[in-house]
LUMVO-391378 format. One record per residue: residue number from 0; residue in one letter; x, y, z of N, C-alpha, C in turn. Coordinates in steps of 0.001 Angstrom, whole numbers, plus 500000, padded with zeros to 6 digits. Example, Ala and Ser with C-alpha at 12.3 -4.5 7.8 and 13.67 -1.06 7.14 Angstrom:
     i   aa      nxx      nyy      nzz     caxx     cayy     cazz      cxx      cyy      czz
     0    a   513190   494310   507800   512300   495500   507800   513200   496700   507800
     1    s   512850   497750   507080   513670   498940   507140   512900   500030   507870
END
This chain:
     i   aa      nxx      nyy      nzz     caxx     cayy     cazz      cxx      cyy      czz
     0    m   799694   877927   479889   799509   878252   481218   799273   877053   481566
     1    r   799614   876616   482995   799295   875288   483293   799261   875209   484873
     2    i   798510   874257   485773   798750   874010   486851   799677   873113   486916
     3    v   800529   873111   488037   801919   872147   487907   801870   871556   489176
     4    e   801048   871948   490267   801024   871301   491574   799960   871854   492366
     5    i   799034   870654   493212   798265   871115   493909   798496   870786   495816
     6    r   798513   871712   496603   798861   871006   497719   797971   871306   498673
     7    e   797855   870757   499861   796919   870976   500571   797426   870432   502326
     8    i   796981   871025   503423   797414   870653   504497   796032   870969   505809
     9    a   795724   870137   506615   794966   870430   507701   795512   871359   508658
    10    v   794610   872533   508882   794928   873177   510046   794088   873251   510922
    11    p   794545   873065   512091   793560   873081   513231   792940   874365   513572
    12    l   791760   874371   514065   791040   875452   514410   791257   875884   516233
    13    q   791806   877243   516289   792290   877656   517830   790693   878075   518288
    14    a   789947   877020   518914   788495   877430   519167   788096   876373   520271
    15    d   788503   876478   521403   788045   875441   522441   786742   876080   523157
    16    i   785704   875970   522319   784365   876577   522820   783202   875624   522024
    17    r   782136   875916   522392   780946   875240   521893   779835   875660   521733
    18    n   779170   875335   520868   777654   875604   520730   776565   874848   521117
    19    a   775457   874689   520552   774285   873925   521007   774472   872344   520547
    20    v   775479   872363   519896   775302   870889   519071   776930   870483   519169
    21    v   777959   871194   519079   779565   870824   518650   780366   871446   519423
    22    n   781496   870891   520068   782523   871396   520286   783581   871763   519331
    23    f   784117   872930   519076   785296   873151   518016   786557   872798   518406
    24    a   786848   872183   519551   788296   871921   519673   789142   870849   518544
    25    e   787949   869932   518041   788778   869045   517599   788415   869434   516072
    26    h   788142   870662   515472   787863   870693   513962   789278   871173   513536
    27    t   789118   871119   511933   790270   871366   511235   789748   871953   509922
    28    v   790536   872346   509009   790148   872934   507768   790995   872663   506639
    29    s   790877   872372   505788   791839   871961   504511   792262   873437   503932
    30    l   793429   873693   503768   794035   874722   503168   794823   874433   501946
    31    v   794237   874884   500927   794847   874379   499523   795443   875548   499067
    32    a   796529   875167   498052   797296   875892   497045   797458   875502   495698
    33    v   796880   876061   494869   796835   875922   493640   798185   876364   492744
    34    v   799095   875521   492491   800459   876373   491942   800516   876265   490493
    35    s   800648   877565   489920   800671   877418   488367   802004   877691   487992
    36    d   802301   877594   486638   803624   877801   486001   803892   879318   485834
    37    v   803099   880199   486054   803458   881671   485939   804322   882136   487049
    38    v   805397   882744   486692   806301   883106   487807   806171   884689   487807
    39    r   806112   885047   489150   806109   886414   489323   807100   886686   490359
    40    k   807853   887662   490399   809051   888396   491483   809727   886791   491947
    41    g   810028   886071   490741   810835   884867   491090   810482   883515   491931
    42    r   808940   883735   491795   808162   882648   492483   806929   882282   491749
    43    p   806466   880877   491546   805407   880554   490795   804427   881020   491563
    44    l   803156   881423   490607   802276   882224   491229   800996   880881   491866
    45    a   800633   881178   493005   799710   880230   493814   798398   880739   494199
    46    g   797350   880131   493908   796098   880645   494461   795858   879810   495756
    47    i   795020   880592   496829   795179   879988   498154   793390   879823   498238
    48    g   792949   878896   498835   791801   878420   499147   791398   877801   500161
    49    f   790156   877731   501093   790102   876761   502293   788617   876260   502247
    50    d   788012   875276   502724   786609   874963   503168   786250   875960   504184
    51    s   785201   875544   504936   784765   876631   505804   785011   876152   507342
    52    i   784382   877207   508325   784980   877001   509563   783731   876027   510182
    53    g   784148   875314   511201   783297   874519   511771   782959   872942   511649
    54    r   783864   872542   510777   783640   871105   510314   785035   870570   510333
    55    f   785627   869728   509272   787021   868787   509404   787471   869149   507978
    56    a   788886   869003   508173   789322   868954   506690   789096   867555   505735
    57    q   789490   868012   504337   788864   866709   503625   790196   866024   502953
    58    s   791494   865988   503678   792667   865508   503078   792704   864471   502127
    59    g   791993   863309   502676   792156   862183   501991   791131   862412   500692
    60    l   790257   862702   500743   789103   863086   499339   789935   864068   498211
    61    l   790480   865034   498895   791232   866112   498013   792511   865178   497223
    62    r   793317   864482   498002   794574   863825   497555   794023   862719   496666
    63    e   792919   861719   496962   792875   860737   496436   792072   860752   495157
    64    r   791104   862123   495195   790030   861787   493856   790304   863123   493329
    65    l   790054   864459   493970   790003   865586   493120   791448   866067   492511
    66    f   792597   866006   493430   793671   866605   492763   794270   865838   491567
    67    p   794120   864598   491991   794684   863760   490499   793836   863963   489250
    68    r   792450   864185   489377   791576   864650   488248   792109   865718   487538
    69    l   792119   866694   488202   792967   868331   487952   794276   868154   487040
    70    l   795148   867243   487655   796436   867407   487431   796572   866556   486026
    71    a   795540   865519   485773   795557   864744   484781   794968   865518   483451
    72    a   794235   866552   483809   793382   867272   482752   794299   867982   481703
    73    r   794091   868346   480568   794656   868878   479611   794502   870470   479934
    74    s   795515   871322   479428   795235   872600   480018   794104   873099   479255
    75    e   793982   872743   478195   792646   873514   477304   791345   872793   478214
    76    e   791185   872167   478950   790037   871451   479909   789811   872529   480969
    77    l   790939   873380   481249   790808   874103   482626   791121   875841   482243
    78    l   791401   876125   480981   791706   877456   481072   790635   878112   480697
    79    d   790609   879508   480669   789204   880127   480091   789304   880258   478808
    80    a   788380   880906   478101   788168   881145   476597   789477   882048   476081
    81    a   789723   882988   476880   790828   883830   476712   792278   883238   476635
    82    g   792411   882219   477507   793709   881718   477713   794328   882449   478678
    83    a   793460   883588   479289   794222   884513   480450   794241   883998   481730
    84    g   793450   882968   482115   793140   882504   483570   792755   881113   483338
    85    f   792292   880570   484595   791649   879131   484684   790283   879340   484862
    86    d   789318   878177   484328   787966   878856   484480   787281   877659   485667
    87    p   787212   878330   486544   786530   877642   487757   785459   876443   487460
    88    e   784533   876895   486642   783493   876187   486502   784042   874662   485608
    89    r   785114   875005   484644   785495   873772   483889   786245   872897   484868
    90    a   786980   873777   485968   787549   872789   486668   786808   872119   487716
    91    v   785655   872716   488186   784494   871708   488868   783989   870586   488083
    92    r   783831   870702   486900   783468   869675   485965   784488   868478   486102
    93    v   785684   869010   485868   786824   867745   485942   786739   867280   487458
    94    m   786752   867850   488521   786981   867239   489629   785484   866247   490035
    95    m   784552   866653   489372   783173   866035   489586   782944   864824   488419
    96    r   784053   864522   487812   783861   863233   486902   783810   861864   487871
    97    n   782854   860947   487132   782631   860045   487868   782005   859849   489221
    98    e   781556   861139   489463   780552   861531   490873   779135   861363   490738
    99    k   778517   860684   491430   777033   860720   491290   776453   861819   491615
   100    p   775318   862253   491349   774578   863730   491818   774049   863392   493318
   101    g   774045   864453   493935   773368   864444   495219   774476   863915   496487
   102    g   774184   863574   497357   775289   863322   498494   776443   864164   498741
   103    h   775985   865357   499193   776933   866689   498888   778037   866575   499926
   104    g   777549   866770   501131   778470   866514   502188   780043   866845   502152
   105    d   780803   866308   502405   782166   866817   502448   782636   867125   501029
   106    r   782359   866212   500272   782818   866533   498724   782682   867868   498099
   107    a   781306   868471   498579   780911   869907   498228   781929   870985   499030
   108    h   782521   870675   500142   783757   871511   500902   784934   871533   499980
   109    a   784989   870128   499719   786480   869959   498997   786546   870602   497770
   110    v   785681   870205   496936   785631   871118   495566   785858   872609   495722
   111    a   785058   872946   496567   784864   874290   497255   786014   874840   497484
   112    a   787039   874250   498187   788474   874876   498494   789368   875208   497359
   113    v   789198   873984   496148   790061   874091   495091   789413   875262   494337
   114    e   788135   875271   494124   787352   876169   493206   787584   877809   493515
   115    l   787720   877987   494752   787889   879055   495595   789282   879541   495397
   116    a   790378   878596   495249   791664   878779   495236   791851   879140   494056
   117    l   791298   878906   492978   791095   879362   491389   790705   880540   491354
   118    w   789939   881106   491992   789238   882800   492008   790767   883473   492255
   119    d   791473   882834   493648   792185   883627   494118   793581   884073   493235
   120    l   793881   882549   492522   794889   882547   491401   794505   883654   490262
   121    n   793509   883619   489663   792887   884422   488649   792992   885636   488908
   122    a   792513   886365   490213   792799   887527   490610   794276   887935   490613
   123    k   794912   887194   491204   796338   887448   491257   797115   887684   489929
   124    l   796558   886691   488946   796919   886855   487558   796265   888211   486941
   125    a   795375   888491   487114   794903   890010   486782   795488   890967   487636
   126    g   796070   890915   488730   796270   892185   489592   795272   892598   490214
   127    v   794404   892243   490414   793309   892971   491223   792764   892058   492472
   128    p   791769   892950   493601   791236   892191   494819   790264   891169   494005
   129    a   790193   890352   494656   789114   889329   494274   787732   889792   494233
   130    w   787326   890521   495015   786010   890919   494972   785849   891822   493397
   131    e   786849   892554   493059   786729   893397   491760   786635   892304   490714
   132    l   787277   891015   490696   787067   889869   489487   785792   889663   489413
   133    i   785374   889144   490714   783918   888689   491345   783031   889465   490303
   134    a   782970   891041   490833   782063   891634   490254   781934   891841   488791
   135    r   783198   891893   488047   783355   891831   486846   782629   890858   485932
   136    k   783016   889427   486895   782276   888000   486028   781107   888102   486044
   137    f   780578   888465   487204   779118   888426   487755   778287   889717   487062
   138    g   778887   890682   486638   778104   892011   486249   777599   892762   487089
   139    v   778361   892700   488274   777741   893549   489605   778273   894937   489889
   140    s   777660   895883   489996   778236   897416   490379   778563   896799   492278
   141    a   779708   896666   492300   780181   896098   493846   780543   897648   494615
   142    p   779880   897543   495610   779668   898611   496952   781369   898913   497590
   143    k   782259   897773   497242   783498   898027   498032   783491   897807   499574
   144    r   782284   898005   499942   782106   897619   501561   780760   896895   501841
   145    v   780727   896373   502778   779399   895500   503038   779389   895667   504595
   146    p   777975   895846   505143   777690   895654   506463   778134   894502   507070
   147    v   778726   894290   508277   779245   893185   508999   778612   893097   510538
   148    y   778529   891898   510900   778252   891765   512495   779247   890854   512851
   149    a   779170   890979   514296   780232   890011   515246   779394   888870   515577
   150    a   779971   887765   515235   779451   886506   515752   780283   885874   516856
   151    g   779512   885598   517902   780053   885097   519028   778941   884414   519951
   152    g   779159   884854   521236   778032   884403   522300   777893   882968   522479
   153    y   779268   882423   522661   779169   880874   522677   779001   880353   524371
   154    y   779014   879185   524612   778570   879070   525975   780232   878843   526695
   155    y   780108   879292   527952   781466   879143   528669   781179   878172   529997
   156    p   782408   877704   530517   782102   876565   531211   781736   877070   532947
   157    e   782096   878474   532990   781969   879043   534191   781721   880460   534109
   158    d   780826   881007   534818   780330   882598   534845   780008   882934   533306
   159    n   778874   882078   533206   778698   882355   531872   777941   883796   531396
   160    l   777312   884361   532151   776356   885321   531996   777535   886485   531941
   161    r   778327   886660   532947   779285   887870   532829   780137   887772   531623
   162    r   780859   886555   531232   781729   886518   530237   781035   886686   528964
   163    l   779865   886351   528565   778936   886576   527501   778812   888236   527512
   164    a   778474   888771   528677   778394   890234   528469   779687   890909   528216
   165    d   780703   890347   528887   782100   890873   528454   782589   890680   526758
   166    e   782197   889557   526488   782300   889294   525051   781611   890518   524078
   167    m   780391   890421   524263   779505   891496   523413   780190   892998   523879
   168    r   780479   893349   524719   781084   894651   524978   782584   894834   524344
   169    r   783270   893437   524338   784627   893869   523463   784359   894000   521933
   170    y   783140   893301   521431   783016   893334   520212   782629   894934   519457
   171    a   781675   895587   520747   781383   896904   520628   782375   897945   520409
   172    d   783444   897412   521312   784589   898574   521340   785284   898387   520393
   173    l   785298   897009   519627   786099   897072   518262   785555   897812   517008
   174    g   784126   898149   517350   783637   898948   516633   782305   898204   515574
   175    y   782043   897188   516107   780904   896248   515572   779407   897079   516224
   176    r   778534   897107   515483   777256   897587   515636   776103   896385   515572
   177    a   776641   895406   515404   775405   894230   515203   776352   892883   515724
   178    f   775501   892078   516430   776012   891048   517005   775060   889688   516672
   179    k   775661   888470   517175   774939   887235   517091   775514   886202   518631
   180    m   774512   885588   518750   774857   884624   519946   774522   883561   519904
   181    k   774861   882316   520788   774277   881110   520581   773221   880837   521612
   182    i   772147   880117   521037   771164   879593   522094   771057   878147   521901
   183    g   770175   877389   522634   769895   876007   522487   770907   874864   523412
   184    g   771799   875325   523968   772695   874641   524662   772484   874460   525833
   185    e   771637   875279   526395   770881   875382   527829   769414   875276   528022
   186    h   768816   875171   529041   767471   875114   529078   766830   876781   528897
   187    l   765731   876606   528165   764936   877799   527670   765140   879130   528644
   188    s   764776   878616   530051   764879   879830   530849   766277   880553   531127
   189    q   767378   879509   530999   768685   880098   530974   769153   880994   529665
   190    d   768497   880267   528436   768966   880989   527376   768389   882482   527375
   191    m   767069   882369   527751   766352   883704   527968   767273   884797   528791
   192    a   767703   884088   529898   768558   885254   530705   769662   885496   529918
   193    r   770259   884619   529063   771682   884926   528273   771280   886015   527390
   194    i   770174   886120   526613   769526   887059   525835   769558   888228   526576
   195    e   768891   888152   527806   768860   889658   528432   769976   890352   528820
   196    a   771072   889354   528970   772299   889870   529380   773003   890513   528133
   197    a   772939   889994   527054   773322   890400   525732   772781   891737   525384
   198    v   771275   891585   525368   770738   893021   525141   770894   894140   525756
   199    k   771403   894163   527225   771661   895091   527926   773064   895727   527685
   200    v   773853   894973   526888   775306   895492   526406   774879   896095   525154
   201    v   774175   895267   524102   774102   895862   522843   772970   897037   522667
   202    g   772251   897217   523518   771291   898313   523577   770209   897951   522733
   203    n   769927   898096   521550   768503   897871   520630   768948   896032   520487
   204    p   767875   895512   520796   767717   893950   520360   767736   893871   518957
   205    a   767218   894727   518041   767190   894526   516636   768597   894398   516064
   206    r   769571   894576   516927   770960   894523   516614   771601   893189   516959
   207    l   770985   892420   517799   771235   890786   518305   770527   890037   517479
   208    a   771125   889020   516942   770500   887594   516289   771157   886764   517223
   209    v   770301   885520   517274   770279   884299   517939   770424   883104   516815
   210    d   771289   882102   517440   771537   880905   516615   771324   879749   517350
   211    a   770578   878609   517036   770042   877489   517423   771086   876262   516831
   212    n   771829   876495   516078   772802   875526   515172   772087   874509   514971
   213    g   770640   874411   514759   769933   873275   514258   769499   872365   515474
   214    r   769357   872862   516399   769043   871796   517644   767695   871596   518028
   215    f   766769   872433   517601   765457   872143   518100   764458   871267   517059
   216    d   763694   870595   517876   762595   870048   517010   761199   871117   516908
   217    l   760137   870886   516502   759384   871964   515854   758878   872700   517442
   218    a   758475   871611   518158   757890   872014   519286   758839   873043   520495
   219    t   760065   872534   520420   760921   873374   521117   761066   874503   520370
   220    a   761286   874821   518921   761404   875684   518128   760541   876684   518442
   221    l   759053   876309   518518   757956   877387   518784   757921   877816   520140
   222    d   758566   877045   521005   758691   877481   522480   759465   878775   522533
   223    y   760542   878805   521948   761754   879681   521882   760919   880875   521129
   224    a   760525   880509   520037   759790   881723   519239   759070   882503   520188
   225    k   758007   881714   520905   757105   882411   521710   757873   883443   522910
   226    a   758685   882734   523423   759584   883470   524569   760350   884482   524084
   227    m   760765   884544   522555   761627   885581   522258   760765   886611   521489
   228    s   759757   886420   521214   758677   887109   520292   758751   888727   520829
   229    g   758716   888903   522106   758786   890320   522709   760033   891248   522401
   230    f   761044   890421   522018   762561   891170   521972   762586   891994   520432
   231    g   761789   891369   519481   762442   891743   518127   763680   891746   517846
   232    l   764208   890445   518011   765524   890557   517598   765954   890366   516114
   233    r   767352   890611   515834   767606   890598   514337   767124   889476   513506
   234    w   767535   888470   514009   766844   887125   513430   767180   885989   514397
   235    f   766150   884850   513797   766148   883686   514730   766844   882595   513944
   236    e   768109   882105   514041   768983   881544   512946   769039   880136   513182
   237    e   768917   879213   512336   768670   877588   512257   768075   876905   513386
   238    a   766692   877065   513523   766014   876492   514611   766010   875110   514729
   239    g   766032   874540   513405   765906   873348   513384   766868   872600   512394
   240    d   766659   871226   512119   767801   870538   511019   767764   871337   509964
   241    p   768788   871712   508930   768713   872447   508303   767763   871821   506910
   242    l   767468   870627   506551   766615   870053   505710   765241   869683   506252
   243    d   764874   870293   507361   763606   870257   507819   762840   871389   507574
   244    y   762302   871514   505986   761566   872609   505400   760264   872766   506089
   245    h   759655   871686   506679   758507   871743   507245   758378   872564   508497
   246    l   759409   872406   509424   759840   873057   510471   759808   874447   510427
   247    m   760527   875047   509210   761015   876194   508947   759595   877021   508408
   248    h   758691   876043   507667   757600   876577   507261   756502   877163   508446
   249    e   756413   875942   509359   755486   876155   510453   756131   877470   511376
   250    l   757255   877404   511558   757674   878498   512568   757505   879775   511795
   251    a   757856   880033   510326   757215   881423   509733   756250   881709   509850
   252    g   755171   880652   510139   753741   880924   510237   753311   881681   511518
   253    q   754257   881321   512689   753838   881623   513768   755089   882797   514354
   254    y   756101   882972   513961   757087   883963   514457   757247   885142   513470
   255    k   756779   886404   513857   756727   887416   512914   758011   887892   512729
   256    h   758927   887768   513540   760284   888244   513281   761348   887572   512021
   257    p   762337   887957   511702   763333   887292   510705   763669   886154   511075
   258    l   763749   885284   510240   764255   883696   510354   765473   883810   509467
   259    a   766523   882760   509962   767586   882695   509079   768098   881032   508869
   260    t   768406   880660   507898   768947   879398   507713   769819   879449   506215
   261    g   770042   878225   505865   770995   877642   504703   772361   877630   504716
   262    e   773177   877886   506061   774401   877597   506275   774703   876178   505552
   263    n   773871   875068   506189   773940   873959   505784   773571   873043   504740
   264    l   773183   874118   503768   772688   873424   502174   773959   873716   501268
   265    f   774103   872792   500746   775577   872960   500070   775287   872613   498501
   266    s   773928   872757   497726   773799   872874   496557   772582   873769   496124
   267    g   772580   874296   494904   771632   874964   494172   770112   874405   494487
   268    r   770272   872920   494167   769103   872252   494365   768393   872283   495816
   269    d   769303   872080   496792   768793   872245   498142   768136   873749   498550
   270    v   768759   874612   497861   768377   876298   498097   766835   876263   497517
   271    a   766863   875750   496466   765563   875762   495762   764714   875035   496423
   272    n   764656   873863   497066   763894   872999   497982   763535   874001   499177
   273    l   764311   874756   499519   764140   875603   500590   763054   876737   500525
   274    i   763328   877405   499262   762676   878276   498739   761005   878022   498582
   275    r   761087   876746   498083   759764   876141   497410   758940   875733   498838
   276    y   759619   874939   499828   758993   874367   500630   759130   874918   502076
   277    g   760022   875817   502589   760623   876319   503649   759638   877767   504277
   278    g   758875   878069   503886   758313   879402   503964   759067   880556   504090
   279    m   760265   880550   503524   761232   881741   503745   760407   883181   502918
   280    r   760264   884205   503424   759512   885255   503131   760388   886368   502449
   281    p   760048   886744   501315   760713   887683   500735   760660   889159   501360
   282    g   762076   889802   501366   761901   890899   502001   762180   890738   503468
   283    h   761971   889584   503938   762146   889550   505365   763009   888653   506050
   284    d   763236   887375   505733   764184   886276   506179   765300   886181   505727
   285    i   766499   885690   506092   767744   885739   505992   768229   884420   505470
   286    f   768961   884368   504353   769602   883060   503542   771261   883200   504083
   287    q   771666   882151   504473   773292   882083   504934   774036   881102   504458
   288    m   773795   880761   502810   774842   879859   502222   776141   880319   502369
   289    d   777008   879117   502178   778528   879423   502400   779018   878728   501158
   290    p   779634   879928   500289   780254   879116   499164   781425   878360   499289
   291    a   782089   878344   500375   783108   877263   500806   782826   876170   501332
   292    l   781529   875711   501402   780604   874397   501982   779859   874043   500833
   293    g   779771   874618   499537   778920   874129   498557   779507   874423   496871
   294    y   780618   873666   496944   781253   873488   495595   781950   874887   495158
   295    g   781622   875939   495849   782387   877078   495572   781578   878384   494983
   296    l   782279   879254   494290   781453   880297   494057   780564   880007   492683
   297    g   780768   879469   491980   779850   879138   490736   778688   878546   491192
   298    e   778526   877696   491962   777403   876814   492621   776625   878069   493542
   299    f   777296   878761   494026   776758   879784   495019   776028   880957   493977
   300    g   776506   881223   492791   775962   882117   492107   774555   881831   491622
   301    r   774545   880132   491356   773234   879715   491059   772411   879684   492166
   302    m   772578   879702   493190   771837   879940   494768   771219   881029   494668
   303    v   772054   882385   494399   771763   883790   494130   770794   883892   493173
   304    a   771103   883327   491906   770183   883243   490880   768419   882639   491180
   305    a   768457   881547   492060   767442   880778   492181   766731   881601   493376
   306    m   767313   882606   494177   766571   883449   495152   765935   884637   494278
   307    e   766803   885225   493421   766301   886311   492868   765110   885752   491742
   308    a   765185   884771   490984   764128   884209   490344   762818   883914   491185
   309    n   762845   883936   492414   761701   883624   493127   761365   884713   493929
   310    g   761598   886189   493570   761241   887248   494451   762206   887656   495633
   311    f   763164   886986   495910   763978   887438   497021   765082   888260   496464
   312    s   765461   889207   497487   766751   889802   497261   768152   889530   497593
   313    r   769162   889377   496658   770572   889056   497089   770754   889853   498469
   314    r   770186   890944   498859   770607   891550   499877   770210   890710   501122
   315    q   768950   890011   501140   768730   889217   502017   769693   887751   502427
   316    l   770994   887839   501433   771960   886865   501673   773080   887480   502519
   317    y   773373   886646   503769   774446   886928   504655   775135   885585   504774
   318    p   776334   885320   503901   776636   883941   504193   777624   883736   505259
   319    h   777521   882425   505795   778176   882120   506857   779901   882122   506577
   320    s   780363   882441   507504   781609   882633   506917   782861   883092   507968
   321    g   782973   884362   508183   783915   885217   509186   785180   884910   508752
   322    h   785721   885121   507406   786714   884781   506887   786906   886061   505571
   323    m   788171   885828   505226   788407   886933   504108   787974   886385   502649
   324    i   787713   885312   502419   787239   884610   501101   785620   885082   501087
   325    a   784815   884732   502048   783549   885507   502055   783401   886863   502068
   326    l   784249   887587   502668   784291   889126   502578   784150   889623   501166
   327    h   785173   889057   500355   785339   889316   498983   784223   888892   498170
   328    i   783638   887846   498430   782327   887375   497886   781106   888190   498290
   329    a   780992   888661   499358   779845   889442   500018   779870   890679   499115
   330    i   781033   891270   499111   781338   892540   498502   780975   892505   496779
   331    g   781901   891494   496252   781561   891306   494565   780350   891189   494103
   332    l   779626   890377   495066   778465   889942   494477   777047   891102   495004
   333    g   777615   892110   495821   776418   892847   496271   775632   892448   497456
   334    l   775973   891561   498028   775056   890752   499148   774884   891827   500323
   335    g   773814   891152   501142   773274   891979   502332   774297   892329   503456
   336    g   775398   891335   503513   776540   891551   504804   777364   890344   504938
   337    t   778181   890395   505557   778710   889274   506044   779055   889164   507535
   338    e   779734   887967   508097   779849   887965   509645   781510   888008   509873
   339    a   781394   888265   511075   782800   888235   511624   783261   887542   512855
   340    y   784446   886910   513102   784477   886198   514414   785882   886723   514751
   341    p   785692   888041   515752   787021   888399   516391   787313   887712   517252
   342    g   788585   887349   517007   789462   886595   517967   789013   885104   518355
   343    v   788289   884786   517221   787615   883441   517254   787930   882734   516063
   344    f   788322   881278   516010   788595   880173   514895   789855   880689   514022
   345    a   790664   881445   514821   791901   881414   514414   792703   880046   513666
   346    p   793407   880053   512855   794065   881187   511777   792932   881765   510467
   347    i   791951   880420   510397   791022   880697   509321   790032   881994   509440
   348    g   789402   882185   510573   788563   883022   510871   789247   884493   511254
   349    g   788363   885550   510803   789054   886810   511150   789573   887452   509849
   350    y   789909   888661   509819   790259   889533   508768   791645   890099   508944
   351    t   792246   890291   508065   793767   891019   508023   793906   892223   508502
   352    p   794864   892570   509277   794635   893943   509907   794566   895190   508998
   353    g   794598   894954   507941   794221   896237   507373   792910   896525   506631
   354    c   792157   895508   507137   790588   895613   506849   789875   896833   507519
   355    a   789172   897487   507085   788963   898621   507737   787261   898492   508245
   356    i   787030   898612   509575   785832   898381   509999   785181   899920   510484
   357    d   784013   900320   510052   783134   901539   510812   781933   901134   510739
   358    e   781289   902287   510867   779625   902060   511347   778963   901748   509971
   359    t   779474   901765   508735   778813   901110   507570   779137   900065   507291
   360    g   780266   899207   507585   780671   898085   507412   782125   897664   507177
   361    i   782418   897002   506368   784042   896283   506286   784456   896358   504996
   362    a   785637   896698   504908   786341   896843   503375   787550   896000   503474
   363    p   788020   895132   502760   789299   894496   502855   790448   895591   502151
   364    e   791757   895123   502197   792597   895873   501840   792549   895876   499965
   365    d   793503   896570   499414   793435   896931   498154   794732   896025   497884
   366    v   794750   894791   497661   795899   893732   497345   795183   892384   496279
   367    p   796140   892248   495361   795568   891073   494365   794894   889884   495282
   368    g   794213   889135   494822   793439   888244   495188   792639   888567   496606
   369    y   792566   887364   497386   791918   887481   498739   792627   888239   499809
   370    g   794184   888391   499712   794960   888897   500537   795350   888033   501806
   371    l   794858   886769   501663   795221   885825   502824   796744   885909   503397
   372    e   797420   885957   502291   799077   886330   502639   799442   887362   503665
   373    r   798405   888280   504070   798673   889372   504709   798012   889266   506103
   374    k   797635   887794   506345   796909   887461   507771   798047   887106   508678
   375    p   798740   887558   509565   799834   887223   510543   799697   885752   511174
   376    d   798325   885526   511463   798297   884256   512115   798097   883269   511212
   377    l   797867   883386   509830   797970   882248   508843   799214   882015   508176
   378    a   800078   883207   508270   801430   883153   507850   802196   881683   507903
   379    p   802219   881231   509364   803169   880139   509356   802605   878834   508694
   380    y   801327   878841   508292   800636   877511   507884   800688   877922   506060
   381    l   800797   879045   505682   801007   879285   504356   802391   878916   503941
   382    a   803305   879499   504913   804676   878956   504587   804996   877504   504224
   383    k   804226   876638   505342   804365   875107   505577   803805   874651   504158
   384    l   802444   875206   503355   802073   875015   502734   802852   875033   501074
   385    l   803326   876072   501200   803966   876649   499879   805590   876325   500018
   386    g   805977   875814   501113   807316   875220   501085   808349   876403   501121
   387    e   807970   877108   502003   808756   878401   502080   809603   878643   503341
END
């Protein structure tokens, strides 16, 4: 068994919206297929993966460095011990040959896209959903369903408050019971009005999280924390630069409600530093690392291990995501939950039509792999990627 070809296309996001820092209209995603020599139903079996939402494709890096290294490797360098599937950890070591430590950035996203595609391929080889394979490999009793929240609440160019309220109401009508919205893109007083408008729709402010996308310095973060403290919001996300652990530590000392961060940490070492210096509180604050941004599921597992070794629960981990891959990982590892982007960030964001959402959370369809082939808006891109 061997890899015969690896393909990639850059997929544009359908999202002309903005948060406090970026506009998503120009963002793309690397969609990757790892094609094996195993034939099922007359076609070579392929694993599908991608990097994450809200950034850019890594086409050149993948094609010029990572793909050639994998394709040049001997089969025994990539197969698992039983020879029944591919070993993602071995594949990462091959892709990282001649790469210096640190300096993660886009390289971490590119490696993740391929590593996650290998998990999809292995699940298809085994004929099981990806979450089931993940749970088996990591020794987890998976719940088959995880809590989910609807992420949105972006800034609109006109009629901002009404459209924000309408958006939250639409998510509630779809069955979501927890929500997240953006702050930091307007003046504090305007953002407070936006929070009040959202709370009127969702009812309990403990169901509503807010996300500043790393916009604030310490003084501004503390101003927002003081203004929001009376709400008792679900969490206050990415108040400052993701590597400003001092800001997080100071904020945790003055804001009694939960904080959230970690989306833009791409290695286990970064997470260890957050735990050591960031003031994160066991049983209280939320971690949000994204396996599609940080070398894949293997490195993500080491992040979870670092949390648990320091008194944190994996139930405090809600990966940044809003897509099928992270849903399977959240279930397979027994995490606290996952996020959804209803009608946003197509064709990568969102779930397949057969995913079941109720008051207890969300469950994927019972199909081998991640089930990405069952996502209608992704189908044209998969057909192009696979040459169909």
